N, C-alpha and C positions, 0 to 999 in steps of 0.2 A: 504494500500500500504506500502511495507517495506521501512524503512528509507534508503536513498541513501548511498552507500559505496564509498570508493576510488576505482579507476580502478583496482588496484592490488588485493584488497580484494574481489571485485566482481569476478574477474578472478579466484581467488582461490576457491571461493564458487561454481562457475559454473563448474570448472574442477573436483572438489571433487564430485559433483553430477553426472557429466557425466561419470566419471570413465575411460576416455580415452583422449588422446591429442586432442586439438581443435585449429582451426585457429583463429588468433587474431581478424579477422573481425567477425567471428561467436560470439566470446566472447563479442565484443562491441555491436553487434546487439541484442544479447540475453539479455545482461545486461540492455540496454535501454528499450527493450520491457517489461521486467519484473519490471522495475522501480528500479533496483539495482544501476543504474548509473544516475546521473543528470548532464547534461552538456549543455552548450549553444554553444560549439565549433562546427565548421563546419566539422571537421575531427576527430570524436571520435575514429575511428578505428586506426588512427595514434597515438592518445594519448594512446590507449590501448597497442599498440605495444611498444611504447617508455617506458611506465610504467613497463611492464613486463621485457623487455630487460634491463632496467635500474637496476632493482632489481638483475637480474642475473649478470650483469657486476660489481655491487658494492659488490658482495659477498667477504667476507674475511674468508677463511677456518679456522674453529675452533672458530671464533668469531661472524661473521655476515653471517648467512646461508640464501641462497636464497630458496624460496619455489618452484621455477619453474626451468624447464629445457627446452631447445630448442630441439625439436624432428624432425624437418624438416623445409622446407621453409615456414615460417609464422606460423608454428605449435608449440604449447607449451603444456607441461605436467607438472606433479607435481614431485618434487625431491623425495618425500616420497614413490612414487611408486616403486622405485628401491630397497627399503629396503626389505629384505627377509620376506615373509609372509604378506606383505602389500596387502590388498584387493583393487582391482580396479573395483569391480562390481558397475555399475551405479545404481542410485536410480530407483526403479520400477516406480516411478512417471515420470521419464524422458523418453519422446518419442524419439525413434531413428530417427535421421535426416538422410535422404537419398538423394543421388545426382545421377543424370543421364544425359547422352547425348542422345537427340532425333535426329536421323539422317533423314534428308529431302532429298529425291531423286526425280528426275523427274519421272512422271508416266502418264499412260493413264487416262484421265479424262472422264467425261460423253460423251463429243462430240469430244474432241481433246486431244492431248498430252499436259500436263502442265509441265512447268519447276519447279524445286525445289523451286525457289523463289516465283513463283505464288502460289504454294500450301501452302507454309508457310504464305504468306501475307493473303490469303483468310481465312485460319483457325484461324489466330490470330484475325481477325475481328470478327469471331464467338466465339472466346475465348474457343476453344475446340481442342482436339487432338484425333486421331483415333488409336486404337491398334488392331492388328489382333491376331488370335488364336495362331499362332506359334511364336509370337514375344518373343525374349529372355527377361528375367527379368520382364515379365508381372505381375507375382504374387508379385513382390517386390514393385510395384508402390503403393504409398499411399498418402493420402491428406497431404499437407504441404511439400512434397518433392520438391527439387530444380532441375530445368532442364536447361541445355544449349542446344541450337539448333545448329546442324552442317549441313551445306549445302554440300552435296557430289556431285560427278560427275563433268563433264566439266564446268569450270567457277566457281567451288566451292572450296572444300578443305579448308573451313573456318567456324569459329563459328560466327553466325549471331545475336544471341540474347539469352535472358533468360526469364524464367517464373517460377511460383510456381504452383504446382498441387493443384487445389481447390476442388477436389471431389475424392471419391474412384473410382476405375475402375468398370464400370457397362456395362451390355449388351446395345448396341445401340438400341434405340427404333425408332419407325416409324417417329416421329417428328424430331429427330436428323438426321436420314437418309435423310429425305426430305430437311433439311437445307443444308446438304452437297451437295446434287444433285443440289440445286438451285444455288450454287456457282461453279458448274461444277466438283465436286469431288465425286468419287464413295464412298459409305458408307464403314465403317470398321466393325469389329465384336464388338469391345468395344469402349466406349466413356469415355473421362476424361476431366473435365473442367480445364482451366488454368486461372491464374490471375497474377497481378503484372508483366505484360508483358513489356519487354524492348527489342526493336529492335535497334541494334547498327548501327549508321550512318557509322562507319568505321569497317567493319567486321575484324575478327582476323584470319589471315591465320595460319593453323595448322603447316606449315613448319617453321614458325618463333619461335614456342615454343615447338617443338616436343621433344627436349632433356629434357625439364622440366616436361613432363607429364609422370607420373609413369605407367598409364594404357596402354600406348603404349610401349610394350616391344620389338616389331619388328620395330625398327626405320627406317630401309631401305624400309619396305613395310607397312607403317602405315595404308593404306587403309583397311587391313584385320581387323583392330580394330573398324571399323565403319560399319560392316555388321550386318544385322539382325534388324535394325530399332531402337533398344534401347541398350545402353551400361551403365552399372552401374559403377560409379567412386567414388573415395573417396573424403573427404572434402578438402584435400590439392590440388588435381587436379582441383576441382571445383573453388577454389579461385585463383589458378594459372591462369586459363582461364579468370576469372572475372577481375583480376587486370592487366592482360597483356596489354600493350600499343604497338601495332604493329608498327615497324618502317616503314617509308614511302620510296617508291622507292627503289633505289639500290645505294650502295656506289660506286661512280665513280668520276673521275676527268677528266676535259677536258684537251686535250693534251697541250693547251696553258697555263694552270694554274695548274701545278702539285705541289701542296703544301701539302705534306704528313705531317700529325700530328701524335703524339703518339697515341691519342685516335682513329683516323681513322684506323690506322694499327691494333691496338688492337681489334677494333670492327670487322674488316675484318677477322682476325684470329679466333675470336670467332664464327662468322657466318660460316666460312669455316669448322671448327671442327664440328659444328652442322650438316651441310649439308653432311659431310662425315661419319656421324654416331658415332662420339665420344661424350663423356660427356666433358664439358668444364669448365674451371676455369680462372678467371682473378684476378690479385692481387689488382687492383683498379677497383671497380665496379661502381663508381660514375660518370665517364665522360659521357657526352651526345653523342649519336651516332644514326644517322638516326631517329631523333625525339623520341628516347627513351633513355635508359641508357644501358651501357654495362652489368651491373648487371642483367637487365631484360632479356638479351639474354643468359647469361651464365647458364649452367646446375647447377653448384654448387655455393653457396654463401660462403661456407667454404670448405677447403680441406677434403676429406675423410681420415680417419686415417690409411693409408697404411704403415706407418713406425713410427719410434720413434718421440717423441715430439721435440727433438733437431733438427732433419732433417726437420721436418714439419715446424718449425719456420722459417727456411731459404727458404723452398719451397714456402711458402705463399707470398714471395716477387717476385717470378718469374712472368713476365708480363702475359703470357698465357700458360696454360697447357691443353693438350688433354689427356683424360683418356679412358681406356677400362677396364671394370670390376673393376673400382675404383683404377686402377694402372696407373701411368703416362706413356704415350706412346711417346708423343712429347712435348718438352718444347721450348718456344720462348722468347727471350729477344730482345726488340726493342731498338735500339741505334740511337742517333742523333749526336754522336761525334765519335772520333777515340778511345775513352777509352771503349773498349769492355771487359776488363778484369773482372770487377765486375760482369757483367752479366754471363760470363763464369764460374766464381767461384760459383755463386749461383746455376747454373745448375749442376755443377760438384758434388754437394752434393747428387745427385740422380744417380751417376755413377754405383752403384751396382744393379740398376734396368735395365731392357731391354728398355732403353729410348733413343730417339734421341734428340740431342740438336741443336737448330737453333738460329743464330744471324741474326736479320733482321735489315739492316742498309743501308745507302747510298752506291752506287756502289764504291765510292772512298775509302771506309773503308775495302774493301775486303782484300787488302794486309796486313793491320794491323791484321785482323782476322787470316790470314794464319800464320803470324809470332807468334802470341800469342798461337795458338793451337799447334805449334811445340815445345813449352816449357813445363816444368813441371808445373802443374800435368796433363796437357791435352794430351801430346804426346802419352802416352801409349794407349789411346783410341781415337786417332785422327780421326779414320774412323767414329766416331759417332757424330762428330761436323760438322755442315754445315752452309754456309753463303748463305743468300737469300737477294737480293736487294728489295727495296720498290716496284719497277716495277714488279718483279717476283711474289710478293705476290698479287699485284692487278690483274695481268694477270690470275693467277690461280683462284682468287676470281670471276672474270667476267666469265670465262669459266665454272666454276662449277655452278654458278647461271643459266647460259643459259642451261646447260645440265639438271639441276634439273627441270627447267620449261618445257623443252621438254619431259623429262621422265614422269613427273606428268601428262602432257597432253596425252601422249601416253597410259599410264596405266589407264587414266580416274580417277585419285585419287584426 
């Protein structure tokens, strides 16, 4: 067994061997499995992330160079790969790790129609899955691949569990076909064994993370991405689903107790942007919101590089930004006092883009907003600045949530 390494050295060795960016959870899991890392901590994945990110943040150009670069949400690569002529070919000994979504639909069983949840539960007890001849990505399925199960149809639209493929894909034999019939499910063409099954007590609705999943390109009609039974996804999307903690319920206040907080309004605006099909960003991603964090709901954890570093440094401080094609469409500053000028000045830095600017504040601040936007430097583009009260934001949020629920039910997504 190899001698244990530090987390960052193990990460470097695994990335060098893989030849492509990897998720920090994969690096931690692989490092422990191979004996490259020795730890008694309960959260080695968190230690791995902190170790790599710490090396990146402590870089001093020309003096202390980081070996790593951040390539996506939770994904890291090697800085040396950006050098011209640097080979990124993985070692021939490294097996390709593959990730899939298996879609579960209701269907006619041996004697009656079975719900998607019934089919999933019965097959997980058998520790098998069935694949048909025309199933997409059938030839890509291999032993060791990671799978997330997605429940489609009415009452679904959520990820419900995960497993690892424990065998290659083989023609279903008579014994396997009989086992399926005994639990009321018609046989399939092919059979594949599964292991390490985890069924989540709290399923993860796709609508809560849709803006963060790269394989869903059509955000407005996400159901088209779950057709065909099997969908291949990348490592980043797999771990995004695995890590996501879905918020509970719906952000709302009783009429008798309207206590609006900065984080509540921030969270509502992030959710609204997601539901309306925008990518979203929040300056502060740490506040708790509906039993998760605002950072878990936002599409971006850092701003896309749509302009100069000077402007980006100011834009990073804007409370909430909605993006389309990586360019800012709407900016929001949430104010709790009559001093709205600072927020207006931050947003004003994006004046050269086709962006709308919103101040979200108590109703009694509206006149102050109107006075400030009539002055320099705002008056020349005064028609792009808008005031919205806390109540107006909540009203739009509630109505959009209701419409989305009705729409999803109608479209059976």
